[in-house]
C-alpha positions as CSV (number, residue, x, y, z in Angstrom):
1,M,-45.7,-19.7,42.5
2,T,-44.0,-20.8,45.7
3,K,-41.1,-18.9,47.2
4,E,-38.8,-21.8,46.5
5,R,-39.7,-21.9,42.8
6,F,-39.2,-18.2,42.5
7,K,-35.7,-18.4,44.1
8,E,-34.7,-21.2,41.7
9,L,-35.9,-19.2,38.7
10,S,-34.1,-16.0,39.8
11,H,-30.9,-18.0,40.3
12,A,-31.2,-19.5,36.8
13,V,-31.7,-16.0,35.3
14,A,-28.7,-14.7,37.2
15,V,-26.5,-17.5,36.0
16,F,-27.6,-17.0,32.4
17,V,-26.8,-13.3,32.5
18,F,-23.4,-13.9,34.0
19,V,-22.5,-16.5,31.4
20,F,-23.7,-14.3,28.6
21,V,-21.7,-11.3,29.8
22,F,-18.6,-13.5,30.3
23,V,-18.8,-15.0,26.8
24,F,-19.4,-11.5,25.2
25,E,-16.4,-10.0,27.0
26,S,-14.2,-13.0,26.1
27,S,-15.1,-12.6,22.4
28,A,-14.4,-8.9,22.4
29,F,-11.1,-9.5,24.1
30,S,-10.2,-12.2,21.6
31,S,-10.9,-9.9,18.6
32,E,-8.7,-7.2,19.9
33,N,-5.8,-9.7,20.2
34,D,-6.3,-10.9,16.6
35,V,-4.8,-7.7,15.2
36,P,-2.2,-8.8,12.6
37,A,1.4,-7.9,13.2
38,V,3.6,-6.6,10.4
39,E,6.4,-8.9,9.2
40,G,9.7,-8.4,10.8
41,K,12.6,-10.1,12.6
42,D,15.3,-9.0,15.1
43,G,13.8,-5.5,15.4
44,K,13.7,-4.9,11.7
45,Y,10.4,-4.6,9.8
46,T,9.8,-4.8,6.0
47,V,8.4,-2.0,3.9
48,H,7.4,-3.0,0.4
49,H,7.2,-0.8,-2.7
50,V,5.6,-1.4,-6.1
51,L,6.0,0.7,-9.2
52,R,3.5,0.1,-12.0
53,A,4.4,1.2,-15.5
54,A,4.0,-0.1,-19.0
55,R,7.2,-1.3,-20.7
56,G,7.5,1.9,-22.8
57,M,7.4,4.0,-19.6
58,R,10.3,2.4,-17.8
59,A,12.9,4.5,-19.5
60,F,11.6,7.6,-17.7
61,V,12.9,6.4,-14.3
62,P,15.9,4.1,-15.1
63,R,17.3,4.5,-11.5
64,H,14.6,5.8,-9.2
65,L,15.0,6.0,-5.4
66,V,11.9,5.8,-3.3
67,E,12.2,7.6,0.1
68,F,10.0,7.5,3.1
69,E,9.3,9.8,6.1
70,V,8.2,8.9,9.6
71,K,6.5,11.3,12.1
72,K,6.4,10.5,15.8
73,E,3.0,10.8,17.5
74,T,4.4,9.8,20.9
75,P,6.6,12.5,22.4
76,D,9.2,10.2,23.9
77,A,9.3,7.8,21.0
78,P,12.8,7.0,19.7
79,D,13.8,7.8,16.1
80,V,13.2,5.4,13.3
81,S,15.7,4.4,10.7
82,I,14.4,3.4,7.3
83,G,16.3,2.8,4.0
84,K,15.4,3.8,0.5
85,V,14.0,1.5,-2.2
86,R,16.0,1.5,-5.4
87,V,13.9,0.7,-8.5
88,D,16.5,-0.2,-11.1
89,Y,15.2,-1.4,-14.5
90,D,18.6,-2.8,-15.4
91,S,18.1,-5.4,-12.7
92,S,15.5,-8.2,-12.3
93,Q,13.4,-6.5,-9.5
94,N,10.3,-6.7,-11.7
95,L,9.2,-3.3,-10.6
96,K,9.1,-4.3,-7.0
97,G,11.4,-3.6,-4.1
98,S,11.6,-3.5,-0.3
99,T,13.5,-1.9,2.5
100,Q,13.5,-2.2,6.3
101,L,12.8,0.1,9.2
102,S,14.2,-0.2,12.7
103,F,13.5,1.6,15.9
104,G,15.9,3.3,18.3
105,T,16.2,2.6,22.0
106,F,13.0,2.6,23.9
107,T,13.1,4.0,27.5
108,R,9.9,2.6,28.9
109,A,7.3,-0.2,28.5
110,G,4.1,0.8,26.8
111,E,2.8,1.8,23.4
112,Y,4.5,4.1,20.9
113,S,2.8,5.5,17.8
114,Y,4.3,6.7,14.4
115,V,2.9,7.6,11.0
116,L,4.8,6.3,7.9
117,G,4.3,7.8,4.4
118,E,6.2,8.1,1.2
119,K,8.3,11.3,0.6
120,K,7.3,13.4,-2.3
121,N,9.5,13.3,-5.4
122,N,9.7,15.3,-8.6
123,V,9.3,12.5,-11.2
124,S,7.2,13.8,-14.1
125,G,4.1,11.7,-14.8
126,M,4.3,9.7,-11.5
127,E,1.3,9.3,-9.3
128,Q,2.7,8.7,-5.9
129,S,1.0,6.6,-3.2
130,S,-1.0,8.7,-0.7
131,A,-1.1,5.8,1.8
132,K,-0.3,6.6,5.4
133,Y,0.4,3.8,7.9
134,R,-0.1,4.4,11.6
135,L,2.5,2.1,13.3
136,R,1.8,1.1,16.9
137,V,4.8,-0.4,18.7
138,Q,4.1,-2.5,21.8
139,V,7.1,-2.6,24.2
140,S,7.2,-4.9,27.2
141,S,9.5,-5.4,30.1
142,D,10.9,-8.7,31.4
143,G,10.6,-7.5,35.0
144,N,14.4,-6.9,35.3
145,G,14.4,-3.6,33.4
146,K,15.1,-5.1,30.0
147,L,12.8,-3.8,27.3
148,K,11.9,-5.5,24.1
149,I,9.4,-5.0,21.2
150,K,6.5,-7.3,21.7
151,C,4.8,-6.5,18.3
152,V,4.3,-3.8,15.7
153,T,0.9,-3.3,14.1
154,A,0.0,-1.1,11.1
155,E,-3.3,0.6,10.3
156,S,-4.2,2.3,7.0
157,D,-7.6,3.7,5.9
158,G,-9.1,2.5,9.1
159,K,-8.1,-1.1,8.6
160,K,-5.4,-3.3,10.3
161,R,-2.8,-4.4,7.9
162,D,-0.3,-7.3,8.1
163,K,1.8,-5.8,5.3
164,I,3.2,-2.3,4.7
165,E,3.2,-1.6,1.0
166,F,3.2,1.6,-1.2
167,T,2.3,1.6,-4.9
168,D,3.3,4.3,-7.4
169,V,2.0,4.5,-11.0
170,I,3.7,6.1,-14.0
171,R,1.3,7.6,-16.6
172,K,2.7,9.5,-19.6
173,K,1.0,10.8,-22.8
174,G,2.8,9.9,-26.0
175,E,2.4,10.5,-29.7
176,L,2.2,7.9,-32.4
177,S,2.9,8.9,-36.0
178,I,1.3,6.9,-38.8
179,S,2.1,7.6,-42.4
180,M,1.2,5.9,-45.7
181,N,2.9,6.4,-49.1
182,V,1.0,5.9,-52.4
183,Q,3.2,5.2,-55.3
184,G,2.6,4.8,-59.0
185,D,1.4,7.2,-61.8
186,S,-2.1,5.6,-61.8
187,A,-2.5,5.4,-58.0
188,D,-5.5,7.2,-56.6
189,K,-3.9,9.6,-54.1
190,Q,-7.2,10.9,-52.9
191,K,-8.4,7.5,-51.8
192,K,-9.0,7.1,-48.0
193,F,-7.5,4.0,-46.3
194,P,-9.0,2.7,-43.1
195,I,-6.6,2.6,-40.1
196,V,-7.3,0.4,-37.1
197,L,-5.6,1.1,-33.8
198,K,-5.7,-1.6,-31.2
199,L,-4.9,-0.8,-27.6
200,S,-4.0,-3.6,-25.2
201,K,-3.5,-3.5,-21.5
202,A,0.1,-3.7,-20.4
203,K,1.2,-6.6,-18.3
204,T,2.3,-4.3,-15.5
205,Y,-1.1,-2.6,-15.2
206,D,-3.9,-4.3,-13.2
207,G,-6.4,-1.4,-12.9
208,N,-9.7,-0.9,-14.7
209,G,-8.9,2.4,-16.5
210,I,-10.2,3.2,-20.0
211,A,-7.6,3.9,-22.7
212,E,-8.4,6.6,-25.3
213,A,-6.7,7.5,-28.5
214,I,-7.3,10.3,-31.1
215,I,-6.1,9.8,-34.7
216,E,-5.6,13.1,-36.4
217,N,-4.8,13.9,-40.0
218,R,-2.5,16.9,-39.7
219,D,-2.9,17.8,-43.4
220,S,-6.7,18.0,-43.4
221,N,-7.3,18.6,-39.7
222,E,-9.5,15.5,-39.7
223,K,-9.9,13.5,-36.5
């Protein structure tokens, strides 16, 4: 192989390596910028709440207030204001509601981090959401000292989210009394009658749980 041929081949390999590295870095940079931003406008960002309960369970929380708590991970981060979600079964909210959070005054450009969760309540039979959202607020400067929020991203369970949503579930045990009267002098009062109990999934439940029921004869202790 001549020296000229070797130089041409080396130059081609170098160009190929440069192009490959450039494409790889561009792709990685693009994926980092594809992080979804949470919905919001004018510095206010929406937090959604869903309460799942069968129709018979709604009476347990006729006017339930859902509260949230925010912890600052960045020492100089401003406070966060967030409203409560009212779940009112006398209205037409259809078991869903939302509120908004807003941030205080930022003092510098950069990134600020918060953790958002649902505050514990004392509602009997309610399984509260354990979701935690890490909110990252990107603040930029216009060069004249004026700061503004560039975007807010949310991460939960290691995944980037474009929506902040908490879901609570109400589960209650109940009793169903079944009685049968046999009338007439010639009626066989010792006869056993089959009873069929059908369980159907409530429209407000979208899980894959298994419903169980025990039918008990209290007079004979039969099940």
